[in-house]
N, C-alpha and C positions, 0 to 999 in steps of 0.2 A: 566530450569533454569539455564544455561551455554553459553545461546543463541547460532549464527544462526551457528557458524565456526563450535562450536564440534557438534549441529548436523549433519551435512553438513559430517564430515565421516560415521556416522554411516549410511543416507543415500546414499555416497557412495557404504559403501560395502554392501547393501540394491542391488544399479544398475548392481556392477558390476557378483553379486550371477544371479541376471534375466539373465543378457545377455548367461552365461552359461548358466543358463537353456533354454536359447527358441532355442539352437541348439539339443537341444532333448526331449522335451517334448514331449508327447502324445500331439495329434492334437484334442483333446476331451476338453484336457485341456489348451489348446494353449490362446482363450481366455482370460482367469482370467486371466492366467501369464501375456498377453498385456494390462492388463486394471490393475493390477498392476505395473505393467513398469510405465505404461504412470501416475499415481497417483505419484511413488515416482518422475518421470524424474521432473512434476508440482512440487514437494515440491522442487527440488536441486535447481529448476528454483527462487522458492520465496525466500530461501537460499541464493542463488548466490546474488539476488539483494539487500537482504537486506544487505550483504555483501560488494557491490556497487561493483562489479565485471558485466556490462554489457553483457561481453561476451557472459562467463559463462551464464549470467540467460537468455540470449535469445536466446545459442543454445541450451540447457536443454527445453524451450518452444516451440522448435521447433520438439527435438524429442519426448515431449509430446502431441505433433498434429500428427506426422505423425503416430505415434502409436495407437492412441485416432479414428485416419481415419481407421489404418484397419481393426477395430471391430466396427465401428458405434458407438460410444459411443457418442452419444449426451450432453449427462452432463460431462465429462470430456473435449469436443474437446469445448463447452463453456466454460470452466473455461479454460481450456488454452490459448487461445485466448486472455481472460477477463486478464489474465495475461501478452500476448504483450504485449496489451491498455495501461497496467502501464507501462510498458519496455519504448512503445516508451513516456510518457508521458515526464515521471523523464525524459528520455536523448534528452527531447527537441524537440520532434518532435510533433503537438496535432491532423495536419491531419492524421495521419498513425494509432493514438492514438484510430482518431475517430472511424477512418473507422475500425478497429480492438473490438472497440467497440461495434458499428454495428451488425459485424459480427456472435459477442456474442451473443450480443438480438435476431438475427434468430430463436433458439432455447428456444428462454422467453417461450414458451407454457406446456415445455417438461420438467424445472429445482422446486428444493423447493424452496420455498420460500425468505432465506434468500440470495442465490443466486438471485435469479429476483432483491432480494432491492443491493444487491450490484455493481450486473452487468448495475443499472440505474444511481449507485451513478460514476461511473469511467466513464460512457458516460454523464455525467452531465458535472464532472471535466472536462473529457478532449473537451466540447463541451465550457466550459467557456474559457480556453485555444485559443477558435482559437477570440472569445466574443463571442460566442451566448448566451447572459446569460440570457436569459426569456427563451428558453428553457431548459437551467440548472435549474434553480428554477424547473420549469415548473419535471422535470427528478427525482428532489429532491424528494418534495412534495407528487409526485409517489412511491417513492420508502420506503415511511413509511409505505402504504399498508403491507409491506411485510416484515418489519424491523424481525429481529432474539430478541425478544423482551421477548422471554417465561423463557429460563434463561440466561441473556447476561450474557457474558463470560465464559459460558459453551461449548464447543461441541459435539454437537447431532449426527454426524456423516455427515455431509454435510459440505459442504463447504459455505464459509458465513457466520458461527454462529458468527464470532465474526462484524456482522455489523447490529447495534442495532442503536436505534434511537439516539441515543448519535453522536455513527458515522456519522450515518446521515447530525448531524447534526454540525460536523466539520467540513467535505465536505462542508458544504451553503458555512462556513465560508470562508475558501478557494476560493469560487467561487466569493464572493461579494469582499476579497482582490484585486482577477483577474479580478472585473466590475470596481475597482477602488472604490471602497464604501470599504474605513477601519474601521470606521467608526463602520460603523453598522455589518462589524466581526467578529471586536472584542467583543461585545456585545452577539451576537454570539454565540462565541468558548467560552467567558466565561456561557453561561449558559451549554454548551456542557461539554466543559471536566469534573465536576463534574458525569455524570453520562458514564466514557468512567470504563473500570474492574479495577481495580487496577492492577489485572497480566497481562492486556494487552500492559505491558510497550513499547515497541514499538507505537501503537499506542497512547498511550500518550502524547509519548514523542515529535511523529510527531507533535499532538494535539497543542504543544507549541510551538512547534518553528512554524506555521503557526499564531496562534496567535502571537510570536514575527514577522514575518513579516511585519502581517497588525499590529503592533508598528509604523513600520520602516517606511511604505507606509503613517503610519497616521504623520510621521517628528517627532517620539517617540519616540528618541534614548535611551534614557534614562530604558523608560516601555520595548524596544526590546529588549535589553541587561538584563533584569531582567528576564527579563521571558525564553530567551536564556540561562539563568545562568540557573533557576532552570532544563529547561530541559536537559541538556549534563550531570550530571551525571547517570539520568534516560536512556537516547542513551545509556554511555558506558557501564552500568550494561548489558542491554542488548542486544550489542555487535554489535547494529546496526553504522555498517558505514558507510550505506548511510545517515543517518541524522546526525552522523558526519561532515560530508562535507557538508552536507547543514547549519550547522550551524556555519562551518567557512566560507560561502559563505556570511550568516550573521553577521560574524563582522565583514567579510572588508567593508561591508555597514554601520556599526554603527566605524568602526575606525575611523574616522578626529574629536570623540567627544568624546577623551580621557581623555578630563576637567572632565568628568563624574565619580566619581565611578563608579558606574552601569555598564559602560560603561567598565573603567581599571578593574572592577573585575571581570567581566567577559573574557573578554580579554587575560589575565591571567593564568585564566583558564582553556582558550580553549589555548596555548598553549602546557600545561603541558596536555592536550587528544588523541590529535594528532601530 
């Protein structure tokens, strides 16, 4: 409700408390506490990623991996490695993102279905960023076998509960744009957007951002700006500095078309929001 900055305050307090307990907990309880520590560290990684703090996100991902390794937890190791792949991709290092996605998939057979779907989506997106477009599409097709469509948008006690069919198709749109097929990307994203649960504000804003980028790639700056303008208040309410930063980058792409009213309106509101 209040965004990642507020959620991070509580997570940080819990991590501090866990650090203290690790020094004195009985040996029999230590594995359970380390597992809890890894879960909180991965949450801190995701929240910092949302706040566009790559350094802190990477730090907490590595801490989550270290704790997961101490107790040989395949689920937590896979999920923290998945998070690492996301961070490499966001920071512009797709080859490293592919390596991390493949490392996460080593644990594939031991994971619940939504996680298996999410890992394939991430692997596909990273491969598309390196030019492996055919394999990316195959992985996205495969991901639908494990999509979290039982109760869309409602956590079910497992990682990846957000990875619905709609989420998968949003990433197909992103991969099509990376393959320089923006028209197809726009069509896919138009169909996928209504399938994103409204409570998943960051995912919805990110999907709109992907569609705006596809319009920009299709030389449609007015539609790019109008779509990005729609995403702006959602990203602002969600407190996602990462998406706001990406919207600013898109603003720079369309800024040469300020004779268009949609572009002017978007850029004016962008100045106020960032």
